[in-house]
Structures are given as C-alpha cells and as structure tokens.
C-alpha positions, 0 to 999 in steps of 0.5 A: 392201521392197526387203530382202525382195525380194531375200532372199526368191527368194533364199536361200529356196529355192535359187542358181536366182535368181541372175540374177532380175530386177529382184528383186533389190534387195539383192543383193551386185552383182559387176563381171561383173553390171555390164558386162552379161554376154550373159544379164542383158543379154537380159534389160533388153532383153526386160524393157524391151520387154515393159513398154513395148508393156504402156505402149502397149496401156494407152495405146491399148486402155485398154478392155481394159488399164484397172485394175481398178475394184476398191479396196483401202483399209485403215482402217489402212494403217500396220498393214496394212503391219506385218501384211505385213512380219510375214508376210514374215519369217514367209517367211524363218523358214520358207524356212531350215526349207526350206533346212535340209530341214525341210519335207515330204521331197523326197530329192533333190527328185525330186518335182515336185509335192512342191516345188512344194508346199514352195514353197507352204508357204513363201509360204503367210504371204502367203495367210494374211494375207489370210484372216486380216484378211479383205482381197480378192484385190485387196489382191495385185493379184489382181482377179477380173474377166476374170481368163481375158482377163488370163492370155491377155495374159499369155502373149502377152507371156511368149511375146513375151518369148522371142522377144524374148529370143532375138534379143537374146541371143548364142549363144542357144538355138533357139528351140524348145528354149526354148519346150517346155523353158520351157513345160514340167511339169517346170517347176511347182514354179518356176511356182508359186513364181515367182506367189507371189513377185509375189503377196507383193511386192504385199502389200506394196507395196500396203500401203505405197503406201495408207500412204505413197503410190504415188508416194513407195513408187515413190521408197522403192524406188529409194532403198533400191536405191541406198542397198544399193549404193552406199557398198559399190560406190565403196569397192571403187572401181567406175566411174562408168560402172558407177554408171550401171549400176546406175541403169539397172537402179534405174530399170527397176526402178522401171518394171516396179513402175510397170506392176504399179502401174498395172494393179493385176495380176499375172496377166499379169506373172507369166507373164513373170517365170516364163518369163524366170526360166527363160531362165537354163536354157533360154537356151543350148543345154546 
C-alpha cells in the first residue's frame, strides 16, 4: 500500500507533488529534505497541529466528531484487498497513458475542466471497483450522514491549517495572497486529484485493515516506510540525526492515518490535504 501512496501522486500526473505529505512513502529522499527546508518544516508543523486539533475535538466533542456507525465488513477481506491492489495497478497504467498524452487531449493543460476530467479518469478504477462489487461509500471512508457538516469541519480545519502554515513558514506570502490563490476555481483539477487520491488510500486501507486489523495495518505502513528508506540511506552515509528525521516522517504519517482511521471519513481531511498541497505554489510570493 505504501508503494502506491508515493508512486501514484508523484508519477501519475506531474512533479508538482514533490512535497506531498504524508503520502510520499517511497519517494527517494535527499538530504535537503531531511534537514528541513522551510516548506517541508512548515508542512510537518501544520499537519501535526491540525491532526492534534482534530483529536482534541474528537475527545471533547465526540458526539459530533465520532466515527460513522456504518461498518464495512467484507466476507473475504483478503480477496477485496487483492481487487483493490489490482485497481491501483490499473490506476498506475492509466497514469502512464496520461503522461504520454493518451487521455483527453488538453494541449499545455489550457482547460482546467479537461484536466479535472483526466484526473478523474486516472483514478476511476477506485469508484468502478466499488460499483462493480456493489459496496457502500463507507468502504471508501465517505459515509453519507452529515456530509455538509463534515465538509464544514474540513473547511474550518483547512483554513486553520493555512493560517498555521503562514505563521510558521519562513518568508511566507501574505495571508490574503495564500487564501485567494488556493481557494480559487483555477485549482479544480488539483482538488479532483486530491480527493481521488484520498479515496484510493481509503480503498486500500479499509480492505487491508479488515483483513489484518487496523493496528497491524498502521504498523505495516510504518514498517514499509522504514524498509523502503533506511537501507539506502545507510549506504549513502546519512547521519543518525537524518535518520531521526525519517522516524519523525513515518510517525507523523501514521498519526495522520490514525486520525483518518478513527474518523473513517475523508470529507474533512481532503480539504486539509488539498490546501497544504497547494502551498508549494502559493506559500511564498512569486
């Protein structure tokens, strides 16, 4: 699962997601990232703050923030995970078609609508699989109950995350510049991509956790993260301090996934994910 979380967003579309966090599980790390450049450091602080606020709301306002009572329990979770993994492989294949200009033609990405449609096509196997298997949307962490309320929570947390990012980011752009450029229709294709990424993560996580349990799934994600990075980092002479930063990365990634697992809801998270993804373009004044 961790392998897809990195290869999917980074190679399916463009290199715009260099800093996408915490989804970059197997992206090759370099020392410039590990010594915390201003953008990367601001992302870590912001994600930590927003997830901590969500957990506090979950603890003190459990009635409003409690997980959905709907439960998806497939009879053969190992088979459902295999289907989900196959869907991800198909997504990677469609992504290669996109890279080679073989989806809906859109010269120089002039049309944002066509670009959004292409993003939906890339990740369409996620929704097609759920439709074919006649499974509920809760199997993608998208329960129907109180949808507008949950989007409202997401908008509040995403706006708060931009404020935190603006505070902690060195040489950040003016706050109004960040807000007006990120919350803008021109970014519709990026928003489609992010929501589809998060639904695909849910597709994999829900089925794997139904098979081996939520705790073991979180442990497996952390293990795969470390297994994918530590050997090569040691061979390249990374210091223990830099390895410690990797530990911070993997721990925060697990904490974010834990919040999603507790909420069983991508409706609030995808907005946070989207706005923090877009800060790489609008976090500093051009």
